[in-house]
C-alpha positions in Angstrom: 8.5 -27.1 -47.9 7.3 -30.6 -47.5 3.8 -31.4 -46.5 3.4 -33.8 -43.6 1.2 -36.7 -44.5 -0.9 -37.9 -41.6 -2.0 -41.5 -42.0 -5.6 -42.5 -41.3 -6.2 -44.3 -38.1 -6.7 -48.0 -38.4 -10.2 -49.3 -37.7 -11.5 -52.8 -37.5 -11.8 -54.5 -40.9 -15.6 -54.4 -40.9 -15.7 -50.6 -40.4 -12.8 -50.1 -42.9 -14.8 -52.0 -45.5 -18.0 -50.2 -44.7 -16.2 -46.8 -44.9 -14.7 -47.8 -48.2 -18.1 -48.7 -49.6 -19.7 -45.5 -48.3 -16.9 -43.4 -49.8 -17.2 -45.1 -53.2 -21.0 -45.0 -53.3 -21.2 -41.3 -52.3 -18.0 -40.3 -54.0 -16.5 -38.8 -50.8 -13.7 -39.4 -48.3 -14.9 -39.5 -44.8 -12.7 -37.7 -42.2 -11.5 -39.5 -39.1 -13.7 -37.3 -36.9 -16.8 -38.4 -39.1 -15.8 -42.0 -38.7 -15.5 -41.6 -35.0 -18.8 -39.8 -34.8 -20.7 -42.3 -37.0 -19.4 -45.6 -35.7 -18.1 -44.9 -32.2 -20.5 -42.1 -31.0 -17.6 -39.8 -30.4 -18.5 -36.2 -29.8 -17.9 -33.6 -32.6 -14.5 -31.9 -32.3 -14.8 -28.4 -30.9 -13.5 -26.9 -34.1 -16.2 -28.7 -36.1 -19.2 -28.1 -33.7 -20.1 -24.6 -34.9 -18.4 -24.7 -38.3 -20.5 -24.4 -41.5 -20.1 -26.8 -44.4 -17.8 -29.1 -42.4 -19.7 -32.4 -43.0 -21.8 -32.5 -39.8 -25.1 -33.1 -41.5 -23.7 -35.8 -43.7 -22.1 -37.5 -40.7 -25.3 -37.3 -38.7 -27.3 -38.7 -41.6 -24.8 -41.6 -42.0 -24.8 -42.2 -38.3 -28.6 -42.5 -38.3 -28.6 -44.7 -41.4 -26.0 -47.2 -40.2 -26.9 -47.3 -36.5 -28.2 -50.6 -35.2 -31.3 -49.2 -33.7 -35.1 -49.6 -34.0 -36.8 -48.6 -37.3 -37.9 -45.0 -37.5 -40.7 -43.3 -39.4 -39.8 -39.7 -40.6 -42.5 -37.5 -42.0 -41.4 -34.3 -43.7 -44.6 -32.5 -42.6 -43.6 -33.2 -38.9 -40.3 -31.4 -39.2 -41.4 -28.4 -37.1 -43.9 -30.2 -34.8 -42.2 -30.6 -31.4 -42.9 -33.9 -29.7 -42.9 -36.0 -32.9 -40.4 -38.6 -33.7 -39.4 -36.7 -36.8 -38.7 -33.5 -34.8 -36.7 -35.5 -32.2 -34.6 -37.2 -34.8 -34.0 -34.3 -37.1 -33.1 -31.9 -34.3 -29.9 -33.9 -33.7 -27.8 -30.7 -33.8 -29.8 -28.8 -31.2 -26.9 -28.8 -28.7 -24.5 -27.4 -31.2 -26.6 -25.2 -33.4 -30.1 -23.7 -34.0 -32.4 -26.5 -34.9 -34.7 -24.5 -37.1 -37.1 -25.8 -39.7 -34.8 -24.9 -42.7 -31.8 -26.8 -41.2 -34.0 -29.8 -40.3 -35.4 -29.9 -43.8 -31.8 -30.0 -45.1 -31.0 -32.9 -42.8 -34.2 -34.7 -43.9 -33.3 -34.4 -47.6 -29.6 -35.4 -47.0 -30.6 -38.4 -44.9 -33.1 -39.5 -47.5 -30.5 -39.2 -50.3 -27.8 -41.0 -48.3 -30.2 -43.8 -47.3 -31.5 -44.6 -50.8 -27.9 -44.3 -52.2 -26.7 -46.9 -49.8 -29.8 -49.1 -49.7 -28.7 -51.5 -52.4 -25.0 -51.6 -51.6 -24.0 -55.2 -50.6 -22.3 -55.4 -47.2 -23.8 -52.2 -45.7 -26.4 -52.9 -43.1 -28.9 -50.0 -42.8 -31.4 -49.3 -40.1 -34.9 -49.4 -41.4 -36.1 -45.8 -42.1 -39.4 -44.9 -43.6 -39.4 -41.5 -45.3 -42.8 -39.9 -45.9 
């Protein structure tokens, strides 16, 4: 039985190059749904929304890091303090999942690792994020 190969969608050259650099730097291969979520603000696919270990946290961390938005200041000690910028940013998955302190801490750590891994990669523009 032959396996059907589904080609990746074609993206603008700038995004293709950025995705290639991210994949190489992080030693991963982003899925099309992650690329859509990160660069085009597409919603998560229904089959991914409640799935575990599907790549949502990584996609959200990358989206936060490469977004062209104002700088943000994230303080680990503010993870569970409602009303803080840290709480607002890290509870990104509140609509799909339970935004508990443990999951928010995982997101904080993932985002920090991703940010500092990509920080010195030429050709990837990162939003300014201050982790404290």
